[in-house]
C-alpha positions as CSV (number, residue, x, y, z in Angstrom):
1,M,2.1,-20.0,-1.6
2,L,2.6,-17.2,-4.5
3,E,1.3,-19.6,-7.3
4,I,-1.7,-20.2,-5.1
5,F,-2.6,-16.8,-5.0
6,S,-1.7,-16.0,-8.4
7,A,-4.1,-18.2,-9.9
8,L,-6.8,-16.3,-8.0
9,P,-8.9,-13.1,-9.4
10,A,-7.5,-10.4,-7.1
11,G,-5.4,-13.0,-5.3
12,G,-3.2,-10.3,-3.5
13,T,-6.3,-8.7,-2.1
14,V,-7.4,-12.1,-1.0
15,F,-4.1,-13.0,0.9
16,N,-4.3,-9.2,2.2
17,V,-7.5,-9.5,3.6
18,L,-7.0,-13.2,5.5
19,A,-4.1,-11.8,7.1
20,V,-5.7,-8.8,8.0
21,V,-8.3,-11.3,9.7
22,L,-5.9,-13.3,11.3
23,G,-3.6,-10.5,12.7
24,S,-6.6,-8.9,14.4
25,L,-7.9,-12.1,15.8
26,T,-4.3,-12.7,17.0
27,G,-4.0,-9.2,18.6
28,L,-7.1,-9.7,20.0
29,A,-6.4,-13.1,22.1
30,A,-2.5,-12.1,22.6
31,G,-1.7,-8.6,21.7
32,K,-2.0,-7.0,24.9
33,F,1.0,-9.0,26.2
34,I,3.4,-7.9,23.0
35,P,5.8,-5.2,24.9
36,E,5.9,-1.5,23.9
37,K,9.9,-1.7,23.4
38,L,9.2,-4.5,20.4
39,N,6.9,-2.2,18.3
40,G,10.1,0.0,16.8
41,T,11.8,-3.2,16.5
42,I,9.1,-4.8,14.3
43,F,8.6,-1.5,12.1
44,N,12.4,-1.4,11.4
45,C,12.1,-5.1,10.3
46,L,9.0,-4.2,7.7
47,G,10.8,-1.1,6.4
48,L,14.2,-2.7,6.1
49,F,12.2,-5.6,4.0
50,T,9.8,-3.2,2.0
51,M,13.1,-1.1,0.9
52,Y,13.9,-4.4,-0.3
53,I,11.1,-4.7,-2.8
54,G,11.4,-1.7,-4.3
55,I,14.9,-1.7,-5.2
56,N,14.1,-5.2,-7.2
57,M,11.0,-3.4,-8.7
58,S,13.2,-0.2,-9.8
59,L,15.5,-3.0,-11.5
60,N,12.7,-3.5,-14.2
61,T,12.9,0.1,-15.1
62,K,13.5,0.1,-19.1
63,N,13.7,3.8,-19.7
64,S,15.3,5.7,-16.8
65,I,14.5,8.8,-18.5
66,A,10.7,8.1,-18.8
67,V,10.9,7.6,-15.0
68,L,12.7,10.4,-13.8
69,L,10.6,12.8,-15.9
70,S,7.6,11.0,-14.8
71,L,9.0,10.9,-10.9
72,V,9.7,15.0,-10.8
73,L,6.9,15.9,-13.0
74,G,4.1,13.8,-11.1
75,A,5.6,15.0,-7.5
76,I,5.1,19.1,-8.9
77,I,1.8,18.1,-10.0
78,G,0.7,16.3,-6.9
79,A,2.2,19.2,-4.8
80,L,0.1,21.3,-6.5
81,L,-2.7,19.5,-6.2
82,G,-1.9,19.1,-2.4
83,I,-2.5,15.0,-2.8
84,E,-0.8,14.4,0.2
85,D,-2.4,17.0,2.4
86,K,-5.4,16.0,1.1
87,L,-5.3,12.0,2.2
88,N,-3.7,13.4,5.3
89,N,-7.3,15.3,5.7
90,L,-9.7,12.9,5.0
91,G,-7.8,10.4,7.6
92,D,-8.4,13.3,10.0
93,T,-11.8,13.7,8.9
94,L,-12.6,10.4,9.5
95,K,-11.3,9.9,12.5
96,S,-12.6,13.3,14.1
97,K,-16.2,12.0,12.4
98,F,-16.2,8.3,13.6
99,K,-14.1,8.6,17.0
100,S,-16.4,7.5,19.9
101,S,-15.3,8.4,23.8
102,D,-17.5,5.8,24.8
103,S,-16.3,3.0,22.3
104,K,-13.1,1.6,20.8
105,F,-15.0,0.0,18.0
106,T,-15.1,3.1,15.1
107,E,-11.5,4.2,16.4
108,G,-10.3,0.9,15.5
109,F,-12.3,0.1,12.1
110,V,-11.0,4.0,11.0
111,N,-7.6,3.9,11.8
112,A,-7.0,0.6,10.3
113,T,-9.0,1.5,7.0
114,V,-6.8,4.6,6.5
115,L,-3.8,3.0,7.1
116,F,-4.6,0.0,4.8
117,C,-6.1,1.6,2.1
118,V,-4.1,4.8,1.8
119,G,-0.8,4.8,0.4
120,S,0.9,3.8,-2.8
121,M,1.8,0.3,-2.2
122,A,-1.8,-0.9,-2.0
123,I,-2.0,1.3,-5.3
124,I,0.7,-0.4,-7.3
125,G,0.3,-4.1,-5.3
126,A,-3.1,-3.9,-7.6
127,F,-1.7,-2.8,-10.5
128,E,0.8,-5.5,-10.4
129,D,-1.4,-7.9,-9.6
130,G,-4.0,-7.0,-12.2
131,L,-1.3,-6.6,-15.1
132,R,0.8,-9.1,-14.6
133,H,-1.2,-11.5,-12.0
134,N,2.0,-11.2,-9.7
135,P,0.1,-10.9,-6.1
136,E,3.6,-10.6,-4.6
137,I,3.5,-7.0,-3.8
138,L,0.0,-7.3,-1.9
139,I,1.4,-10.2,0.0
140,T,4.3,-8.4,1.2
141,K,1.4,-5.6,1.9
142,G,-0.8,-8.4,3.7
143,I,2.1,-9.7,5.7
144,M,3.1,-6.2,7.1
145,D,-0.9,-4.9,7.5
146,G,-1.2,-8.2,9.5
147,I,1.5,-7.3,11.8
148,I,0.1,-4.3,12.6
149,S,-3.4,-5.3,12.5
150,V,-2.0,-7.5,15.6
151,L,-0.6,-4.4,17.4
152,F,-3.9,-2.3,16.6
153,A,-6.3,-5.3,17.7
154,G,-5.0,-5.5,20.7
155,S,-5.0,-1.8,21.3
156,L,-8.3,-1.0,19.8
157,G,-10.5,-4.3,19.6
158,V,-12.7,-5.7,17.7
159,G,-13.4,-2.9,14.9
160,V,-10.0,-3.4,13.3
161,I,-11.1,-6.7,11.9
162,F,-14.0,-4.8,9.7
163,S,-11.6,-2.2,7.8
164,V,-10.8,-5.5,5.8
165,V,-14.3,-4.6,3.7
166,P,-13.3,-1.5,2.0
167,L,-10.2,-3.1,1.9
168,A,-11.2,-5.6,-0.1
169,V,-13.4,-3.4,-2.6
170,Y,-10.9,-0.9,-2.6
171,Q,-7.9,-3.3,-3.7
172,G,-10.3,-5.2,-5.8
173,A,-11.4,-2.7,-7.7
174,L,-7.8,-1.2,-8.6
175,T,-6.9,-4.9,-9.6
176,F,-10.1,-5.7,-11.6
177,I,-9.4,-1.7,-13.2
178,A,-6.0,-3.3,-14.1
179,I,-6.8,-6.2,-15.5
180,W,-9.2,-4.1,-17.6
181,A,-6.4,-2.2,-19.0
182,A,-4.0,-4.8,-19.4
183,P,-3.9,-5.4,-23.2
184,L,-3.3,-1.3,-23.6
185,I,-0.1,-1.9,-21.5
186,T,3.1,-2.5,-23.9
187,E,6.3,-4.3,-22.0
188,E,8.0,-1.3,-22.2
189,M,5.2,0.5,-20.3
190,Y,4.9,-2.0,-17.4
191,G,8.3,-2.1,-17.1
192,N,8.5,1.8,-16.5
193,I,5.4,1.8,-14.7
194,S,7.1,-1.1,-12.2
195,G,10.2,0.8,-12.3
196,L,8.6,4.1,-10.5
197,G,6.7,2.3,-8.4
198,G,9.8,0.5,-6.6
199,L,11.0,3.6,-6.1
200,M,8.2,4.5,-4.3
201,I,8.0,1.6,-2.3
202,L,11.3,2.1,-1.5
203,G,10.5,5.6,-0.4
204,I,7.8,3.9,2.0
205,G,10.9,2.1,3.5
206,L,12.3,5.0,4.2
207,N,9.8,6.7,6.0
208,L,8.9,3.5,7.8
209,L,12.7,3.7,9.1
210,R,11.9,7.1,10.1
211,I,14.9,8.2,7.8
212,T,12.9,10.5,5.5
213,K,9.3,12.3,5.5
214,L,8.6,11.5,1.7
215,R,5.4,12.8,0.7
216,L,4.5,10.1,-1.5
217,G,1.0,10.6,-1.9
218,D,2.2,13.7,-4.1
219,M,4.3,11.2,-6.5
220,L,0.8,9.6,-7.4
221,P,0.0,11.3,-10.8
222,G,3.8,10.0,-11.6
223,L,2.1,6.5,-12.4
224,L,-0.1,8.1,-15.1
225,L,2.6,10.3,-16.6
226,V,5.0,7.5,-16.9
227,I,2.5,5.7,-19.3
228,F,2.5,8.8,-21.5
229,F,6.5,9.4,-21.3
230,S,6.8,5.5,-22.1
231,M,4.9,6.2,-25.8
232,I,7.0,9.5,-26.3
233,F,10.6,7.9,-25.7
């Protein structure tokens, strides 16, 4: 399966979209029959597997000093800019603006869009797909999103399916930007981007398991800084 989607332009995003559609249709048909107590078990499994992906990616690091500096300084810059808070506020604003008391369509659409699009895994996965034609992260994300969409669609309805439109535009655009920038990225830069991205994905896993509450949005500037520090070192 990995080979099939590797051969497609933005293949990881294509898989992600298909997974959400399939998950949403499944949720509409049978989601309401899933016991509430299973939700925690499902999210724990997703958290563990996300940590596994993050550890694998972090081992690609070529220069640990460049990654460390990028992580620390990127988090400081992100905190000063309030990136995590801005992302959260954006989600709250969208929910407040579009939520309807007499219909769950827009509620499902907005909630699913924010969940599937806002996050470092979407950005890192799109870069990986564009730079290396490796959709593995987005396929993993797609499986996770597909499972979550079953739960969402079962309770919030058909609006969840339509979240694939902004998802396709957002992740697809990031992938094609990465494809355009690929000739400018050296092997060492890519290894450090992958290493830093892996640490952030590991953080996603820890958050899913409710072990930590890492402000991963604040760390996103590090993905730009790591290119700069890779050139210096």
